[in-house]
Every structure is written in structure tokens, then in C-alpha cells.
C-alpha positions as CSV (number, residue, x, y, z in Angstrom):
1,M,-56.3,-23.0,-25.3
2,A,-57.6,-23.9,-28.7
3,L,-60.3,-21.5,-30.1
4,Q,-63.8,-23.0,-30.0
5,T,-65.4,-20.2,-32.1
6,I,-64.2,-18.1,-35.0
7,P,-63.4,-14.4,-34.1
8,T,-65.3,-11.5,-35.8
9,V,-63.8,-8.2,-36.9
10,D,-65.3,-5.1,-38.3
11,Y,-63.7,-4.1,-41.7
12,H,-64.8,-0.5,-41.1
13,D,-62.5,-0.2,-38.1
14,F,-59.5,-0.5,-40.6
15,V,-60.7,1.9,-43.1
16,S,-62.6,4.5,-41.0
17,G,-59.7,6.8,-40.1
18,D,-59.6,6.1,-36.3
19,N,-56.1,5.0,-35.6
20,Q,-57.0,3.4,-32.3
21,K,-59.6,1.2,-34.0
22,R,-57.3,0.5,-36.9
23,Q,-54.5,-0.7,-34.6
24,Q,-57.0,-3.0,-32.7
25,F,-58.3,-4.5,-35.9
26,I,-54.8,-5.2,-37.1
27,Q,-54.1,-7.1,-33.8
28,D,-57.4,-9.0,-33.8
29,L,-57.0,-10.0,-37.3
30,G,-53.4,-11.1,-36.9
31,N,-54.2,-13.0,-33.7
32,A,-57.1,-14.8,-35.3
33,F,-54.8,-15.9,-38.2
34,S,-52.2,-17.0,-36.0
35,Q,-54.4,-19.1,-33.8
36,I,-56.9,-20.6,-36.3
37,G,-56.5,-19.1,-39.6
38,F,-60.1,-17.9,-39.9
39,V,-61.8,-14.9,-39.2
40,V,-65.5,-13.6,-39.9
41,V,-65.6,-10.0,-41.3
42,K,-68.4,-7.6,-41.2
43,N,-69.0,-4.3,-43.0
44,H,-66.7,-5.7,-46.0
45,G,-67.8,-3.7,-48.9
46,V,-70.1,-6.2,-50.8
47,T,-73.7,-4.9,-50.5
48,E,-76.8,-6.9,-49.8
49,S,-78.0,-6.1,-53.3
50,Q,-74.7,-7.4,-54.9
51,R,-74.9,-10.5,-52.7
52,Q,-78.4,-11.1,-53.9
53,R,-77.6,-10.7,-57.6
54,L,-74.7,-12.9,-57.4
55,F,-76.5,-15.8,-55.9
56,E,-79.4,-15.4,-58.3
57,T,-76.9,-15.5,-61.1
58,S,-75.2,-18.7,-59.7
59,E,-78.5,-20.4,-59.2
60,A,-79.2,-19.6,-63.0
61,I,-75.9,-20.9,-64.1
62,F,-76.2,-24.4,-62.4
63,A,-80.1,-24.7,-63.4
64,Q,-78.8,-25.0,-67.0
65,P,-79.1,-28.4,-68.5
66,T,-75.7,-30.5,-68.1
67,D,-75.0,-30.5,-71.9
68,I,-75.2,-26.8,-72.0
69,K,-72.8,-26.3,-69.1
70,K,-70.4,-28.8,-70.6
71,K,-70.2,-26.6,-73.7
72,Y,-68.3,-24.1,-71.4
73,E,-65.9,-26.5,-69.9
74,D,-62.2,-26.2,-71.2
75,L,-60.1,-29.0,-69.6
76,S,-57.0,-27.6,-71.3
77,N,-56.6,-24.6,-68.8
78,G,-56.6,-26.7,-65.6
79,G,-60.2,-25.7,-64.5
80,Q,-59.1,-22.0,-64.2
81,R,-61.9,-20.4,-66.3
82,G,-65.6,-21.3,-67.0
83,Y,-67.4,-24.4,-65.9
84,I,-65.9,-27.3,-63.9
85,S,-68.2,-30.3,-63.8
86,K,-69.3,-32.8,-61.0
87,G,-66.5,-35.3,-60.2
88,R,-63.6,-33.2,-61.3
89,E,-62.1,-31.9,-58.2
90,T,-60.8,-34.2,-55.5
91,A,-59.1,-32.8,-52.4
92,K,-55.4,-33.5,-51.9
93,G,-54.9,-36.9,-50.4
94,E,-58.4,-38.0,-51.1
95,K,-59.6,-40.6,-53.5
96,V,-63.3,-39.7,-53.7
97,A,-64.2,-36.6,-55.8
98,D,-66.3,-33.7,-53.8
99,L,-70.0,-33.4,-54.4
100,K,-69.8,-30.2,-56.2
101,E,-69.6,-28.2,-59.5
102,F,-68.5,-24.8,-60.0
103,W,-67.7,-21.7,-62.4
104,H,-64.5,-19.8,-62.4
105,I,-63.9,-16.1,-63.2
106,G,-60.3,-15.0,-63.5
107,Q,-58.2,-11.8,-63.9
108,E,-58.8,-9.2,-66.7
109,V,-55.5,-7.5,-67.5
110,E,-55.6,-4.3,-69.4
111,D,-52.3,-2.6,-68.9
112,E,-49.7,-5.4,-69.2
113,P,-50.1,-7.3,-72.5
114,A,-47.5,-9.7,-71.8
115,L,-49.1,-10.9,-68.6
116,A,-52.6,-10.9,-70.2
117,N,-51.2,-13.6,-72.5
118,E,-50.3,-15.8,-69.6
119,Y,-53.8,-15.9,-68.2
120,P,-56.6,-17.9,-70.0
121,A,-59.5,-15.8,-71.2
122,N,-62.6,-15.7,-69.3
123,I,-65.6,-17.7,-70.5
124,W,-69.0,-16.3,-70.2
125,L,-72.2,-18.3,-70.4
126,D,-74.4,-17.1,-73.2
127,E,-77.6,-18.4,-71.5
128,V,-76.9,-16.4,-68.5
129,P,-76.0,-12.9,-69.8
130,Q,-75.9,-11.1,-66.5
131,L,-73.0,-13.4,-65.4
132,Q,-70.2,-11.2,-66.8
133,K,-71.4,-7.9,-65.3
134,V,-72.4,-9.3,-61.9
135,G,-69.3,-11.7,-61.7
136,W,-66.9,-9.1,-62.6
137,E,-68.3,-6.5,-60.2
138,I,-67.9,-8.9,-57.2
139,Y,-64.6,-9.8,-58.4
140,Q,-63.2,-6.3,-58.4
141,T,-65.0,-5.6,-55.0
142,F,-63.2,-8.7,-53.3
143,E,-60.0,-7.7,-54.9
144,R,-60.1,-4.2,-53.4
145,T,-61.2,-5.7,-50.0
146,G,-58.4,-8.3,-50.2
147,R,-55.8,-5.8,-51.0
148,N,-56.7,-3.9,-47.8
149,L,-56.8,-7.0,-45.6
150,L,-53.3,-7.9,-46.9
151,R,-52.2,-4.4,-45.9
152,A,-53.5,-5.2,-42.4
153,I,-51.7,-8.5,-42.5
154,A,-48.5,-6.8,-43.6
155,L,-48.6,-4.4,-40.6
156,Y,-49.1,-7.1,-38.3
157,L,-46.1,-8.8,-39.7
158,D,-44.1,-5.6,-39.2
159,L,-43.7,-5.1,-43.0
160,D,-44.3,-2.0,-45.0
161,E,-48.1,-1.5,-45.5
162,D,-47.8,-1.8,-49.2
163,Y,-45.7,-4.9,-49.1
164,F,-48.2,-7.0,-51.0
165,D,-49.6,-4.3,-53.2
166,G,-47.2,-4.8,-56.3
167,K,-47.3,-8.6,-55.7
168,I,-51.0,-8.9,-56.1
169,K,-51.5,-6.1,-58.8
170,N,-53.1,-8.1,-61.8
171,G,-52.7,-11.2,-59.7
172,N,-54.0,-14.5,-60.7
173,S,-57.0,-14.3,-58.6
174,I,-60.1,-16.7,-58.9
175,L,-63.8,-16.1,-58.1
176,R,-65.6,-19.4,-57.8
177,L,-69.3,-19.6,-58.0
178,L,-69.8,-22.9,-56.1
179,H,-72.7,-25.2,-56.3
180,Y,-73.0,-28.2,-53.9
181,Y,-75.6,-30.0,-55.8
182,P,-78.5,-31.9,-54.1
183,V,-78.7,-35.6,-54.5
184,K,-82.1,-37.4,-55.2
185,S,-81.1,-40.2,-52.8
186,L,-78.3,-40.9,-50.5
187,D,-77.9,-44.3,-52.1
188,E,-76.3,-42.6,-55.2
189,V,-73.4,-40.9,-53.0
190,E,-70.2,-42.8,-53.1
191,E,-69.0,-43.9,-49.7
192,G,-66.8,-41.3,-48.3
193,A,-67.9,-38.6,-50.5
194,V,-68.7,-35.0,-48.8
195,R,-69.5,-31.7,-50.3
196,A,-65.8,-30.7,-49.8
197,A,-63.3,-32.9,-48.2
198,A,-60.8,-31.6,-45.8
199,H,-58.3,-29.4,-47.3
200,G,-56.3,-26.2,-47.2
201,D,-56.5,-23.4,-49.8
202,I,-53.5,-22.8,-52.2
203,N,-53.5,-19.0,-52.3
204,L,-52.6,-15.9,-50.1
205,I,-56.1,-15.4,-48.6
206,T,-59.6,-16.6,-49.4
207,L,-62.7,-14.4,-49.1
208,L,-65.8,-16.5,-48.9
209,M,-69.3,-15.0,-49.2
210,G,-71.6,-16.8,-47.1
211,G,-73.0,-20.2,-48.3
212,S,-76.8,-20.7,-48.4
213,A,-76.7,-23.5,-45.9
214,K,-74.6,-24.6,-42.9
215,G,-71.9,-27.2,-43.1
216,L,-68.4,-25.3,-43.2
217,Q,-66.1,-26.2,-40.4
218,A,-62.4,-25.3,-39.7
219,M,-59.9,-27.4,-37.6
220,N,-58.7,-25.7,-34.5
221,S,-55.1,-26.2,-32.9
222,D,-56.4,-29.2,-30.8
223,G,-57.8,-31.0,-34.0
224,E,-61.4,-30.3,-33.2
225,W,-63.8,-29.1,-35.9
226,V,-65.3,-25.8,-35.3
227,D,-68.4,-24.6,-37.1
228,V,-68.0,-21.5,-39.4
229,S,-71.4,-19.8,-39.4
230,P,-71.3,-16.2,-40.5
231,N,-74.4,-14.1,-40.7
232,E,-75.7,-13.4,-44.2
233,N,-74.2,-9.9,-44.4
234,E,-70.7,-11.2,-43.2
235,I,-67.9,-13.0,-45.1
236,V,-65.3,-15.4,-44.0
237,I,-61.6,-14.9,-44.5
238,N,-59.0,-17.6,-44.3
239,I,-55.3,-17.9,-44.8
240,G,-54.1,-20.0,-47.8
241,D,-51.0,-22.1,-48.0
242,M,-48.9,-19.5,-49.9
243,L,-49.2,-17.1,-46.9
244,Q,-48.5,-19.8,-44.6
245,R,-45.3,-20.8,-46.6
246,L,-44.3,-16.9,-46.7
247,T,-44.7,-16.6,-43.0
248,N,-43.1,-20.0,-42.0
249,G,-46.2,-21.1,-40.3
250,K,-46.8,-18.0,-38.2
251,L,-50.2,-17.4,-39.9
252,K,-52.1,-20.7,-40.3
253,S,-53.5,-22.2,-43.4
254,T,-56.3,-24.2,-41.6
255,I,-57.7,-27.4,-42.8
256,H,-61.5,-27.0,-43.5
257,R,-64.2,-28.9,-44.9
258,V,-67.9,-28.7,-46.0
259,I,-69.7,-31.6,-44.5
260,N,-73.0,-33.5,-45.2
261,L,-74.8,-32.3,-42.1
262,D,-77.8,-34.6,-42.3
263,R,-80.1,-36.4,-44.9
264,E,-82.3,-33.5,-45.3
265,S,-79.4,-31.1,-46.1
266,M,-78.1,-33.4,-48.8
267,L,-81.4,-33.2,-50.7
268,K,-81.0,-29.4,-50.9
269,P,-78.5,-27.3,-52.9
270,R,-75.8,-25.2,-51.2
271,Y,-74.2,-22.1,-52.9
272,S,-71.2,-20.1,-51.8
273,A,-68.8,-17.8,-53.6
274,P,-65.1,-18.0,-52.4
275,F,-62.6,-15.5,-53.9
276,F,-59.1,-16.9,-53.9
277,L,-56.7,-14.1,-53.9
278,H,-53.5,-15.1,-55.7
279,P,-50.5,-13.1,-56.4
280,R,-48.6,-12.7,-59.7
281,S,-46.9,-15.9,-60.6
282,E,-43.3,-14.5,-60.1
283,M,-43.9,-13.8,-56.4
284,D,-41.2,-15.4,-54.2
285,L,-42.7,-17.5,-51.5
286,T,-39.4,-17.8,-49.6
287,C,-39.9,-17.6,-45.9
288,L,-39.6,-14.1,-44.5
289,D,-36.4,-13.8,-42.5
290,S,-38.4,-12.2,-39.7
291,C,-40.4,-15.4,-39.3
292,V,-37.5,-17.9,-39.1
293,D,-35.3,-18.2,-35.9
294,A,-33.8,-20.8,-33.7
295,D,-37.1,-21.8,-32.2
296,N,-38.9,-21.7,-35.6
297,P,-36.4,-23.1,-38.2
298,K,-37.2,-22.6,-41.9
299,A,-40.0,-25.2,-42.7
300,Y,-40.5,-24.7,-46.5
301,D,-38.4,-24.9,-49.6
302,D,-38.0,-21.8,-51.7
303,I,-40.7,-21.7,-54.6
304,T,-42.5,-19.0,-56.7
305,A,-46.3,-18.6,-56.4
306,G,-46.7,-19.8,-60.1
307,A,-44.8,-23.0,-59.7
308,F,-46.5,-23.8,-56.4
309,L,-50.0,-23.2,-58.0
310,S,-49.0,-25.5,-60.9
311,E,-48.1,-28.3,-58.4
312,R,-51.4,-28.0,-56.4
313,I,-53.5,-27.9,-59.5
314,K,-52.1,-31.2,-60.6
315,E,-52.8,-32.7,-57.0
316,L,-56.4,-31.6,-57.4
317,G,-56.8,-33.6,-60.6
318,L,-57.7,-30.5,-62.7
319,L,-54.5,-30.6,-64.7
320,K,-52.7,-33.7,-66.1
321,K,-49.2,-34.4,-64.5
């Protein structure tokens, strides 16, 4: 029977030192990712103070005049750093752009000069000086939490606990400060446009700090839309396409969307902060042997994470083909 709600787990159970709680966390997390690809996590390591400062910073960014924000938009990097303006991103298979704008913060590599040269430099907004400190603090916190969640996933898959550690060290992860901007009138919204059209994420896992309004939905195994409504002090974790490929579909990269709930909600802004946890570009996404058998034949071609990311960025319209 398809899930009608998103399961909730307590991150503290995994890191508390209590083996029984740890094993139950691993099983509950893996079961949720196998069934619907989403889970709500409490006690995740981001404090309420951090959360408030991040959203205050996000509001300050998007309150800047358009001509100021566009000074920080670099179209040559595929939207991987700095400001990405309205109408730039279109979900795979869609023709109408999403109703959003966002700011990207990426990896800062200090101990591998050659790798550092592969990544675009971060772009910081002079008009909002706190962005660098607040944004990087959240980035590092989510990176640590994501590493531990991948350790739990590795154990669920009967892999070594540290299977993902080297693959994500200095990985190409992105923190996105996201603004679903309000509209003055619904008449100005293009037919078919929503805040985020149905899509799957590209990366290994996504850690989403709760939006400031409802609207996020995930599709269950029966094709029904299920509301994803964490409390303010909880985060949402979902599987991305890279991990679905690696596990030959055992873990689900679930289609999700952010809908226009009603006329009133469209007239108000919505903010959220997803952290897209990416591996290093050379990670091999070839399906794990343990996830391939006669009943589950290999469903995906071999590819590296870097090549897969490039393909998807082009499909989103952020990089020219």
C-alpha cells in the first residue's frame, strides 16, 4: 500500500551512541527511501538561531532591486554560483519556467588545488555582507549532517559505513537560497506555470530546510500527491537521481513539486533552502552489483557523476547544449 504521509525519524537516534536506536534509525530511514524517497528529520544539527539568520539573509538578498541582483548573475557557470534570475530554470520536460529566483553557494576547496580549479568561485553579495558567514555556516552544517545520513544509507545497503565518505569529500554540493516570488496579479502568470514543476533532483540526497509556506508535494507509488509539511524545526531529506542510479532503483528519487496552493498564497513570497549533496565529479554511478539480480535487471547505463550533472544542467536550461 502506498504511503499517504512522509515518515519522520530522529537524527539524534543515529548519533546518540545507543546501538538499538541507531539500528532502528537505519531501518526506518532506508524503508522510507525505498518506499517514497522522502523522510522528515528532527534534531538534525541546524539550530533555530541559524535557521532564522539564514532566512533573514535570504529575504535581504531577494529584496534587492533587480538591477543589483543581476550584477551577480554569471551565465557562463551554468547557474552554479551566485544569482539565478526569474525565468532561468525550467523543469526537465517542461516548457514553462518555474516561478522562482535563487542564489547558489558552492564548495570551497582548501586542500586540493587541482580540484579547487575545477569549481567556479563563490559569488558574494556586497549589499548583504552577512551572506558569506551565514551561508557558509549552513553549508558546512548540512554537509556534516548529509555525510552521516549517507553513512546510515550505506549501512542499510550493506555497504561499509564509510563507503560514501571519500566520494563526497570536497564534493560539488550546492546550497540554494530559494525565493518563490509573489505575483501582483494572477493575470501575469503564464498558463501552466507553478512555483516548481514536477521534477526529480539530480544529486545523491537533498536536505531541505523548511519553506516559509506550504506547497511542497511528493508523488507516492500509486501516483498520488502527498503533502510534505515538516514543522519549522525539522528538515526534509529526499533521494536524488544519482543515488537512484547507483542503487538500480532500490532507493527512489521521487518526483516532487511546489504548487500554487491558492490565490492568496501566490500573492505572498515563499522561501526555502535546499542543500543538494553532490559527490566528486569522478564518482562512478554504475549500479551496485548487490542491487542487480534476475528480478531487478540493471536499468541504467554507466556514467560518472560529473557527466550526469552536465547533462541535467543542460536539460534545465542553465547551460547551453
